[in-house]
C-alpha positions in Angstrom: 67.5 32.9 -98.0 68.6 36.6 -97.7 67.1 39.5 -99.5 69.1 41.5 -102.0 71.9 43.6 -100.5 70.3 46.8 -101.7 68.7 47.0 -98.2 72.1 46.9 -96.6 73.3 49.6 -99.0 70.4 51.8 -98.1 71.2 51.3 -94.4 74.8 52.3 -95.0 73.8 55.3 -97.0 71.8 56.4 -94.0 75.0 56.2 -91.9 74.0 53.0 -90.2 75.9 49.7 -89.9 73.3 46.9 -89.6 76.0 44.6 -88.2 77.0 47.0 -85.4 75.0 47.3 -82.2 75.9 51.0 -82.1 73.0 51.4 -84.5 70.9 51.8 -81.4 72.3 55.2 -80.8 71.6 56.4 -84.4 68.0 55.4 -84.9 66.6 58.8 -84.3 64.3 59.1 -87.3 62.4 55.8 -87.3 59.1 57.1 -86.0 57.1 58.7 -83.2 56.7 56.4 -80.3 60.0 54.5 -80.9 62.3 53.9 -78.0 65.2 51.5 -77.5 65.4 49.7 -74.3 66.2 46.4 -72.6 63.4 44.0 -71.9 61.9 44.4 -68.5 63.3 42.3 -65.6 62.0 38.8 -65.0 60.0 38.2 -61.8 62.0 37.9 -58.6 61.5 35.7 -55.6 60.3 37.3 -52.4 63.5 37.5 -50.3 62.8 37.4 -47.5 59.1 36.4 -47.3 56.8 38.6 -45.2 56.6 36.2 -42.3 58.8 36.5 -39.2 61.5 33.9 -38.9 61.3 32.7 -42.5 64.1 32.9 -45.1 64.8 32.2 -48.8 66.9 29.2 -49.7 67.2 29.6 -53.4 66.1 28.0 -56.7 66.2 24.2 -56.4 65.6 21.3 -58.8 62.2 19.6 -58.5 62.4 15.9 -59.3 61.0 13.0 -57.3 59.3 15.8 -55.2 61.7 18.2 -53.5 58.9 18.8 -50.9 56.6 15.8 -50.3 53.3 17.6 -49.5 51.0 19.3 -52.1 49.7 22.6 -50.7 47.5 24.2 -53.3 47.5 24.8 -57.1 45.9 27.4 -59.2 45.4 31.1 -59.7 46.0 32.3 -56.1 49.6 31.2 -55.7 52.5 33.5 -54.8 55.5 33.3 -52.5 53.8 34.6 -49.3 50.6 32.8 -50.0 52.4 29.5 -50.1 54.5 30.2 -47.1 51.3 31.0 -45.2 49.7 27.8 -46.3 52.6 25.7 -45.1 52.7 27.5 -41.8 49.0 26.8 -41.3 49.7 23.1 -42.1 52.6 22.9 -39.6 55.5 22.6 -42.1 58.9 24.2 -42.0 59.6 24.3 -45.7 57.5 25.9 -48.5 58.2 25.8 -52.3 56.6 27.3 -55.3 56.8 25.8 -58.8 55.6 26.4 -62.4 53.7 29.6 -61.6 50.8 28.1 -59.7 52.0 25.1 -57.6 52.7 25.2 -53.8 54.4 22.4 -51.9 55.2 22.0 -48.2 57.3 19.6 -46.1 59.4 19.1 -43.1 62.5 17.9 -45.1 64.0 18.6 -48.5 64.6 15.6 -50.7 68.3 14.9 -50.6 68.5 14.5 -54.3 67.4 18.1 -54.9 70.2 20.4 -56.0 70.5 24.2 -55.9 70.2 25.6 -59.4 70.9 29.1 -61.0 68.3 31.7 -59.9 67.6 32.4 -63.6 66.0 28.9 -63.8 63.2 30.1 -61.5 61.7 32.7 -63.8 58.0 32.1 -64.0 55.7 34.7 -62.5 53.3 33.7 -59.7 49.7 33.4 -60.7 48.6 35.7 -57.9 51.4 38.3 -58.0 53.2 38.3 -61.4 56.1 40.4 -60.1 57.1 37.5 -57.8 58.9 34.4 -59.1 57.2 31.0 -58.6 59.8 28.5 -59.8 59.9 27.2 -63.3 59.6 23.9 -65.2 61.0 21.3 -62.7 62.4 24.2 -60.6 61.2 25.4 -57.2 61.8 28.6 -55.2 62.4 27.2 -51.7 61.6 28.9 -48.4 62.3 27.7 -44.8 61.7 28.4 -41.2 65.1 29.7 -39.9 66.5 27.7 -37.0 64.0 24.8 -37.4 65.3 21.3 -37.4 64.4 19.4 -40.6 62.9 15.9 -40.2 65.1 13.0 -41.4 64.1 12.1 -45.0 62.6 8.6 -45.2 65.0 5.9 -46.3 65.0 5.0 -49.9 62.8 1.9 -50.4 63.7 -0.6 -53.2 62.7 -4.1 -54.3 65.0 -6.7 -52.9 66.5 -8.5 -55.9 66.4 -11.8 -53.9 68.5 -13.1 -51.0 70.4 -16.4 -50.7 69.7 -18.0 -54.1 66.2 -16.5 -54.5 65.2 -14.3 -57.4 62.6 -11.5 -57.6 59.9 -12.3 -60.1 58.1 -9.0 -59.7 54.8 -7.8 -58.2 51.9 -10.2 -58.4 48.2 -9.5 -57.6 46.5 -11.2 -54.7 43.2 -11.2 -52.8 41.8 -12.6 -49.6 39.1 -14.5 -51.5 41.5 -15.9 -54.1 45.0 -16.4 -52.8 47.9 -16.4 -55.3 50.0 -18.5 -53.0 47.9 -20.8 -50.9 49.9 -21.2 -47.7 50.5 -18.5 -45.2 53.5 -19.2 -42.9 54.7 -17.7 -39.7 58.2 -16.0 -39.7 60.7 -15.4 -36.9 59.7 -12.4 -34.8 56.2 -12.3 -36.3 54.6 -9.8 -38.7 56.2 -6.7 -37.1 59.6 -8.1 -37.9 58.9 -9.1 -41.5 61.6 -8.9 -44.1 62.1 -10.6 -47.5 64.9 -12.7 -46.1 62.8 -14.1 -43.3 59.9 -15.0 -45.6 62.0 -16.8 -48.2 63.8 -18.7 -45.4 60.5 -19.8 -43.9 59.2 -21.0 -47.3 62.5 -22.8 -48.2 62.4 -24.5 -44.8 58.9 -25.7 -45.5 59.9 -27.1 -48.9 58.4 -24.5 -51.2 60.0 -22.8 -54.2 57.8 -19.7 -54.4 57.6 -17.1 -51.6 55.6 -13.9 -51.5 55.6 -11.0 -49.0 52.5 -8.8 -48.8 51.0 -5.9 -46.9 54.3 -5.2 -45.1 54.1 -8.2 -42.8 52.6 -11.3 -44.4 54.4 -14.3 -45.9 52.9 -16.8 -48.3 54.4 -19.9 -49.9 53.6 -22.5 -52.7 55.1 -24.4 -55.6 52.7 -22.9 -58.1 50.6 -19.8 -58.1 46.8 -19.7 -58.5 44.3 -16.9 -59.3 46.8 -14.0 -59.3 49.2 -12.9 -61.9 52.0 -10.4 -62.5 51.3 -6.7 -62.6 52.9 -4.8 -65.5 54.9 -2.6 -63.1 56.2 -2.8 -59.5 54.1 0.2 -58.4 51.4 -1.8 -56.7 54.0 -3.3 -54.4 54.6 -0.1 -52.4 54.6 -1.0 -48.7 57.9 -1.2 -46.9 58.6 -4.3 -44.8 57.7 -4.0 -41.2 61.1 -5.2 -40.2 63.2 -3.4 -42.9 62.0 0.0 -44.1 64.5 0.0 -47.0 62.8 -2.9 -48.9 59.3 -3.6 -50.2 57.0 -6.2 -48.9 54.1 -6.1 -51.3 51.1 -3.9 -50.7 47.3 -4.0 -50.4 46.3 -6.9 -52.6 49.8 -7.2 -54.0 52.8 -9.3 -53.2 56.5 -9.2 -54.1 57.0 -12.8 -55.5 60.3 -14.7 -55.3 61.4 -18.0 -56.8 64.1 -20.3 -55.5 67.1 -20.3 -57.9 65.0 -18.5 -60.5 62.6 -21.3 -61.2 59.9 -20.0 -63.6 56.6 -19.5 -61.6 54.0 -21.8 -63.0 50.2 -21.0 -62.8 47.9 -23.7 -61.6 44.4 -23.9 -63.2 42.8 -25.3 -60.0 40.9 -22.5 -58.3 40.5 -22.2 -54.5 37.0 -22.8 -53.3 35.6 -19.7 -51.6 32.4 -18.0 -50.7 31.7 -14.7 -52.4 31.0 -12.0 -49.7 27.9 -9.9 -50.0 27.5 -6.3 -49.0 23.7 -6.1 -48.4 23.2 -6.5 -44.7 20.1 -5.7 -42.5 21.2 -2.9 -40.3 19.9 -1.7 -36.9 17.4 1.2 -36.9 19.0 4.6 -37.6 22.1 3.1 -39.1 23.1 3.6 -42.8 25.8 2.2 -45.1 28.5 4.8 -46.1 30.5 2.7 -48.4 34.2 1.8 -48.6 36.6 4.2 -46.9 40.3 4.6 -46.9 42.4 3.8 -43.8 46.0 3.3 -42.7 47.9 2.1 -39.7 49.6 5.4 -39.3 46.5 7.6 -39.7 43.4 5.8 -38.6 40.0 6.8 -40.0 38.3 5.7 -36.8 40.5 5.9 -33.7 38.9 3.4 -31.3 39.4 -0.4 -31.9 37.3 -3.1 -30.4 38.5 -6.7 -30.0 35.6 -8.8 -31.3 36.2 -12.5 -32.0 34.6 -14.0 -35.1 33.7 -10.5 -36.4 30.6 -9.7 -38.3 29.2 -6.3 -39.4 26.4 -6.6 -36.9 28.8 -7.3 -34.0 30.9 -4.3 -34.8 27.9 -1.9 -35.1 26.5 -3.3 -31.8 29.8 -2.9 -30.0 30.4 0.7 -31.3 26.8 1.7 -30.5 27.1 0.3 -26.9 30.3 2.3 -26.4 28.5 5.5 -27.4 29.8 5.9 -31.0 27.8 6.8 -34.1 30.3 5.5 -36.7 31.5 1.9 -37.1 33.9 0.4 -39.5 35.1 -3.2 -40.3 38.5 -3.8 -41.8 40.7 -6.7 -43.0 38.2 -9.4 -42.2 38.5 -9.2 -38.4 39.0 -5.6 -37.2 36.4 -3.3 -35.8 36.8 0.5 -35.3 34.5 3.2 -33.8 34.4 7.0 -33.6 32.0 9.9 -33.8 33.7 11.4 -36.8 36.3 10.4 -39.4 39.8 11.3 -38.5 43.0 12.1 -40.4 41.2 13.4 -43.5 40.1 9.9 -44.5 37.1 9.5 -46.7 35.4 7.4 -49.4 37.9 5.4 -51.4 38.6 6.7 -54.9 38.3 3.2 -56.4 34.9 2.7 -54.9 34.2 -0.7 -53.3 37.0 -2.5 -55.1 39.3 -2.5 -52.1 36.6 -3.7 -49.7 36.9 -7.4 -50.7 37.6 -9.4 -47.5 35.1 -11.8 -46.0 34.3 -11.3 -42.3 35.9 -13.8 -40.0 32.5 -14.6 -38.4 30.5 -14.7 -41.6 32.0 -15.5 -45.0 28.8 -14.1 -46.6 29.6 -10.6 -45.4 32.3 -8.2 -46.4 34.5 -6.7 -43.7 36.7 -4.1 -45.5 40.0 -5.0 -46.9 43.7 -4.1 -46.7 43.7 -0.3 -45.9 39.9 -0.2 -46.5 36.9 0.1 -44.1 33.3 -0.8 -44.8 31.8 2.1 -42.8 28.4 2.6 -41.2 26.9 5.5 -39.3 23.8 6.3 -37.2 21.6 9.3 -37.6 20.6 12.0 -37.0 24.0 13.4 -37.8 26.2 15.0 -40.5 28.8 12.5 -41.7 32.0 13.2 -43.6 32.3 11.6 -47.0 35.8 12.7 -47.8 37.3 14.7 -50.6 35.2 15.4 -53.8 36.0 17.1 -57.1 34.6 20.5 -58.0 34.9 23.0 -60.8 34.6 26.8 -60.6 32.2 27.1 -63.5 30.4 23.7 -63.1 29.7 23.3 -59.4 29.3 19.9 -57.7 27.0 21.6 -55.1 25.2 24.4 -56.9 24.2 26.7 -54.0 26.6 28.9 -52.1 26.1 28.7 -48.3 26.0 31.9 -46.3 27.8 32.3 -43.0 29.2 35.2 -40.9 32.8 35.6 -39.8 35.5 33.1 -40.7 34.5 29.7 -42.0 34.4 26.5 -39.9 32.9 23.1 -40.8 30.2 23.7 -38.2 29.2 27.1 -39.8 28.9 25.5 -43.2 26.9 22.6 -42.0 24.6 25.0 -40.1 24.1 27.1 -43.2 23.2 24.2 -45.4 21.0 22.6 -42.8 19.1 25.9 -42.2 18.5 26.1 -46.0 17.2 22.5 -46.2 20.1 20.8 -48.0 21.4 17.2 -47.4 25.0 17.8 -48.7 27.5 20.4 -47.5 31.0 21.0 -48.8 33.8 23.3 -47.7 36.3 24.5 -50.3 39.4 26.7 -50.6 39.5 27.4 -46.8 36.7 29.9 -46.9 33.9 28.7 -49.3 30.7 26.9 -48.3 28.6 25.1 -50.8 25.2 23.2 -50.4 23.1 20.9 -52.5 20.7 18.0 -52.6 22.6 16.1 -55.3 26.0 16.0 -56.9 25.9 17.9 -60.1 28.2 18.4 -63.2 30.0 15.1 -62.7 31.3 15.9 -59.2 32.5 12.7 -57.4 35.1 11.3 -55.0 38.4 12.8 -55.9 40.5 10.4 -58.0 43.7 11.3 -55.9 41.9 10.5 -52.6 42.1 13.1 -49.9 45.5 14.6 -50.9 43.8 17.6 -52.5 41.8 18.5 -49.4 44.6 20.1 -47.5 43.4 23.7 -46.7 42.8 24.6 -43.1 39.5 26.4 -42.4 39.9 30.2 -41.9 37.9 30.0 -38.7 39.6 26.9 -37.2 43.1 25.8 -38.3 42.5 22.4 -36.7 39.8 21.6 -39.4 40.2 21.0 -43.1 38.0 23.0 -45.5 38.7 21.4 -48.9 41.4 22.6 -51.3 41.8 24.0 -54.8 38.8 22.6 -56.8 38.3 20.1 -53.9 35.4 19.9 -51.5 35.4 18.4 -48.0 32.0 16.7 -48.4 29.4 15.9 -45.7 26.0 14.3 -45.9 23.1 14.4 -43.5 21.6 11.1 -42.2 18.3 11.3 -40.4 17.0 9.3 -37.4 15.7 6.6 -39.7 19.2 6.0 -41.2 18.2 7.7 -44.5 20.0 10.6 -46.3 17.2 13.2 -46.1 16.7 16.9 -45.7 17.5 17.8 -42.1 15.2 19.6 -39.7 16.5 23.1 -38.9 16.4 22.2 -35.2 18.6 19.1 -35.6 22.2 19.2 -34.4 24.6 19.4 -37.4 27.2 17.1 -35.8 27.3 14.7 -32.9 29.9 16.7 -31.1 28.8 20.3 -31.7 25.6 22.2 -32.1 26.2 25.4 -34.2 23.4 27.6 -35.2 23.0 29.8 -38.2 23.8 33.4 -37.5 20.8 35.6 -37.4 22.9 38.3 -39.1 23.7 36.1 -42.1 22.4 37.9 -45.2 20.3 36.2 -47.9 22.1 37.4 -51.0 20.0 38.4 -54.0 20.7 40.5 -57.0 20.6 43.9 -55.3 18.3 46.8 -56.0 20.7 49.8 -55.8 21.0 53.2 -57.4 23.6 53.0 -60.1 25.4 55.9 -61.8 23.6 57.4 -64.8 24.1 55.1 -67.9 25.2 52.0 -65.9 23.1 48.9 -65.6 23.5 45.3 -64.4 24.7 42.9 -67.2 24.6 39.5 -65.5 26.7 36.9 -63.7 29.6 35.8 -65.9 32.0 32.9 -65.6 35.7 34.0 -65.2 39.0 32.3 -65.5 38.2 29.3 -67.8 40.5 30.6 -70.6 41.9 33.5 -68.6 40.5 36.7 -67.1 37.5 38.0 -68.9 38.1 41.5 -67.6 41.8 42.2 -67.9 42.4 45.1 -65.5 42.3 44.1 -61.9 42.2 46.8 -59.2 43.6 46.3 -55.7 41.6 44.0 -53.5 39.5 46.0 -51.0 37.9 45.1 -47.7 35.4 47.9 -48.5 34.5 46.7 -52.0 30.9 47.6 -53.1 29.2 47.8 -56.5 29.2 51.6 -56.3 33.0 51.9 -55.5 34.0 49.4 -58.2 31.9 51.2 -60.9 33.3 54.6 -59.7 36.9 53.2 -60.0 36.4 51.7 -63.5 34.5 54.8 -64.8 37.2 57.1 -63.5 39.8 55.1 -65.4 37.8 55.4 -68.6 36.4 51.9 -68.7 32.8 51.0 -69.7 32.6 47.6 -67.9 33.0 46.9 -64.2 33.0 43.5 -62.6 33.0 42.3 -59.0 34.3 38.9 -57.9 35.0 36.9 -54.8 33.6 39.6 -52.5 36.6 41.9 -52.5 37.8 42.0 -56.1 37.1 44.7 -58.8 38.0 44.4 -62.5 37.6 46.8 -65.4 37.7 46.6 -69.2 35.9 47.8 -72.3 35.4 44.3 -73.7 34.7 40.7 -72.4 38.1 39.0 -73.0 39.0 35.4 -73.5 35.6 34.2 -74.8 33.8 34.9 -71.6 30.3 33.5 -71.1 27.3 34.1 -68.9 26.8 31.8 -66.0 23.8 29.4 -66.1 22.0 31.5 -63.5 22.3 34.9 -61.8 22.0 33.2 -58.5 25.4 31.6 -58.9 26.9 35.0 -58.1 26.1 34.8 -54.4 29.0 36.2 -52.4 28.2 39.3 -50.4 30.5 42.4 -51.0 33.3 42.9 -48.5 32.1 46.5 -48.0 28.3 45.9 -47.9 26.8 42.6 -46.8 23.5 43.6 -48.5 25.1 43.6 -52.0 26.4 40.8 -54.2 30.0 40.8 -55.5 30.3 37.8 -57.7 31.6 34.5 -56.3 34.5 32.1 -56.8 35.3 32.3 -60.5 32.2 34.4 -61.1 31.8 38.1 -61.9 28.8 40.4 -61.2 29.2 42.7 -64.3 27.9 46.2 -64.7 28.3 48.2 -67.9 27.2 51.3 -69.8 26.0 49.2 -72.7 25.6 45.5 -73.5 29.1 44.0 -73.1 30.8 43.1 -76.3 33.1 40.1 -76.7 36.6 41.1 -77.7 37.9 40.0 -81.1 40.4 37.2 -80.5 43.9 38.3 -81.7 45.3 36.3 -84.5 48.8 36.0 -86.1 49.2 37.8 -89.4 50.5 35.4 -91.9 49.4 36.8 -95.2 49.6 40.2 -96.9 53.0 40.9 -95.5 55.3 43.7 -97.0 58.1 43.0 -99.4 58.8 39.3 -99.6 58.6 38.5 -95.9 57.0 35.2 -94.8 55.9 34.0 -91.4 58.2 31.3 -89.9 56.5 30.4 -86.6 56.3 31.1 -82.9 59.6 30.4 -81.2 61.0 30.5 -77.7 63.3 33.4 -77.0 65.9 34.1 -74.3 67.6 37.2 -73.0 71.3 36.9 -73.8 70.6 34.4 -76.6 68.2 36.2 -78.9 66.9 34.3 -81.8 67.8 37.3 -84.1 71.4 37.3 -82.9 73.6 39.5 -80.8 74.4 41.9 -83.7 70.7 42.8 -84.2 68.7 45.6 -82.6 65.7 45.8 -80.3 63.1 48.5 -81.1 60.3 49.3 -78.7 57.1 50.8 -80.1 54.8 51.8 -77.2 51.9 52.6 -79.5 52.7 51.6 -83.1 53.8 48.0 -83.1 52.3 45.7 -85.7 53.7 43.0 -87.9 54.0 45.3 -90.9 55.5 48.1 -89.0 58.2 45.9 -87.4 59.0 44.3 -90.8 59.3 47.6 -92.5 61.6 49.0 -89.9 63.9 45.9 -90.0 63.8 46.0 -93.8 64.8 49.6 -93.9 67.8 48.9 -91.6 69.0 46.1 -93.9 68.2 43.1 -91.7 66.8 39.8 -93.1 65.2 38.5 -89.8 62.5 40.2 -87.7 60.4 39.2 -84.7 57.6 40.7 -82.6 57.4 40.0 -78.9 55.8 41.2 -75.7 53.3 43.4 -77.5 55.6 46.4 -78.0 59.0 44.9 -79.0 60.4 44.5 -82.5 63.7 42.6 -83.0 65.8 42.8 -86.1 68.8 40.6 -87.0 70.3 38.0 -89.2 68.4 34.8 -90.0 71.6 32.8 -89.7 71.5 33.5 -85.9 68.4 31.4 -85.6 70.3 28.1 -85.9 72.9 29.3 -83.4 70.2 30.3 -80.8 68.5 26.9 -81.3 65.1 27.9 -80.0 62.1 25.7 -79.6 59.3 25.9 -82.2 56.1 26.3 -80.3 52.4 26.2 -81.0 51.1 29.5 -82.4 48.8 29.7 -79.4 51.8 30.5 -77.2 52.3 33.8 -79.1 49.2 35.5 -77.7 49.8 39.1 -76.8 48.0 41.8 -78.6 50.0 44.4 -80.5 50.3 48.0 -79.2 48.7 49.4 -82.3 45.5 47.8 -81.3 42.8 50.0 -79.6 42.5 47.2 -77.1 46.1 47.3 -76.0 46.0 49.8 -73.2 43.3 47.7 -71.5 45.5 44.6 -71.5 48.1 43.6 -69.0 51.6 43.9 -70.6 52.4 40.5 -69.1 49.9 38.6 -71.4 47.3 36.4 -69.9 47.2 37.4 -66.3 47.1 34.0 -64.8 49.2 32.1 -67.2 52.9 32.5 -68.0 54.5 30.4 -70.7 58.0 31.8 -70.8 59.6 34.0 -73.4 58.2 33.8 -76.9 59.1 35.6 -80.1 57.5 35.2 -83.5 60.5 34.7 -85.8 60.6 35.6 -89.4 63.4 35.9 -91.9 63.8 37.5 -95.3 60.3 36.5 -95.8 59.3 37.2 -92.2 56.3 38.1 -90.3 55.2 40.6 -87.6 52.0 41.3 -85.9 49.4 43.9 -86.2 46.1 45.7 -86.1 43.3 45.3 -83.5 43.0 41.6 -84.2 46.7 40.7 -84.4 49.1 39.3 -81.9 52.7 40.3 -81.1 54.3 37.3 -79.3 54.5 36.9 -75.6 57.2 38.0 -73.1 
């Protein structure tokens, strides 16, 4: 496994001991550009954060969610950004994890434990010098002096009281009951517990009992229609009378058997009428679909008591009371409002949850458990809930224009003035418009949890989230989704107007410096930044200032993004591609509202010649010097180097390649070598690899270009700017490897 000892003899002849770390002080003739130094410090948490009254708690474990609320994820996360988001949402704790994840909460999960600060080592996606947690680790911040909320009691499945045995979680529906007999329990639904339900069933002579939807109790001796779920996850509602135990869920029951008798299925179905959803509606009213709802956070805040409920009765009642939205739920409940509340929206599972027949007409559907069949009257903009979006494949393909800070009303006014029927707010300050949902955009599969960003112009409103749109549609006076009149009020409660000063962005006609020209609208961030050298964000950013900055730094490409951002490079990195249309770059420049400076994830690019795609670095695996052979891409850790404590670290600021590193280690008598972090070369003993016990990774994790490459000065030393994957070293032994040339990679730091 080792090479001949002649290499060691040569090292000793030169006065060096390859097994002694003092070799670092004697390597004076290796080559120009060589320096010996410790690896740069890892990112550090912001302590304290830049907000009055907030402090840093430390690095905490993140399992079963240390903080319960998802803030935002993606490329704009750092410590201050997350703290600010949580402040805006009204929470007293903020936590960052895994480089790009932000969480908020009013209590810390009691099972979370404080861990060593070194566990929180991953750089933030927005500010790489700041630490943003790690794998299952969170940097935690708090509002000093605030009183945390009491964590919710742990909820579990009751194994079965007084001779009863839990049989698991069974499916159920209003139309096809699993246990046919609903029984009353002591204290009513609000006092429901598992014990009360099984006692009622046993007293009535049944051997099966089921608790459902927090407060319902059913009994039978056999079960019909339903069956067991594969897991208990569908039974997720705490009992109304005991918050520490589960009482089924929507369409699901915790089933118990007396003395463990095996539940037997009956083949005799219950006779029911299948509800229908096609109902003649009054003039101006339209069907919106099945919406989410909950007792604690009502979608519509005003309930009407209507006996023998039908859809028509609920709509008539809401209309008479002056409301434009009506919703029917759980067979017999009617709710009204002028807008949807509590961030509720269209259900992610479509109409599946709206499955209960109306009390007054078994041929109509009146919602379900936690589900509303919703209806609205035009003319009005109506909220649809939270929709998916992608930076490079927009759900709504036109960027709306507005002045000042974004509010829902401003975005609706912008889309309305431009003649669109759909409007969506995203990432707290983006407005998008369209007449159809494009690129597969649809109701978010995780419901409305991803739409959590408050609007820049009104913190009481929600303006989407990271890759999430708060979606609205326009219903006209005939009850049809149609292009609105510019004079029509955008909402029932407010009448915003489009600002007369709002610009109409177009590709500008400006005077560029000699030799520079416009090179198109490019998609950014799909596989990493396509221009690697970001300049400081500027409130006075213009095309002219960005070009001047990049030109002054010696770059031939300048790119403007997201109004205030400027990037420079000599190549298009990370397989960048042109956007489908120049018009996708539609954000006005922060320093000149008459110019276009890209958009979200889109760069307006200018260059001195047609932009060239950078050659993708590859790992050199063949043609290595001596008898070295490539061994793979391994994890590496400061203090536990893969090449061992007796080895040396060489830093080549301009010369590092695979061959160069291998030759240096060979000349010093070592039989293991590795390249890392573009400029670093490690030499040591291959036997140390087993002791270090690193993880063998995908070659794609070793992705930093070597310093010998002409491209290197244009790359961030930290690797891909918005992605950090921990320490990486490409390990070789007597047969090792390195990394080289303009198209080679030298690990990742």
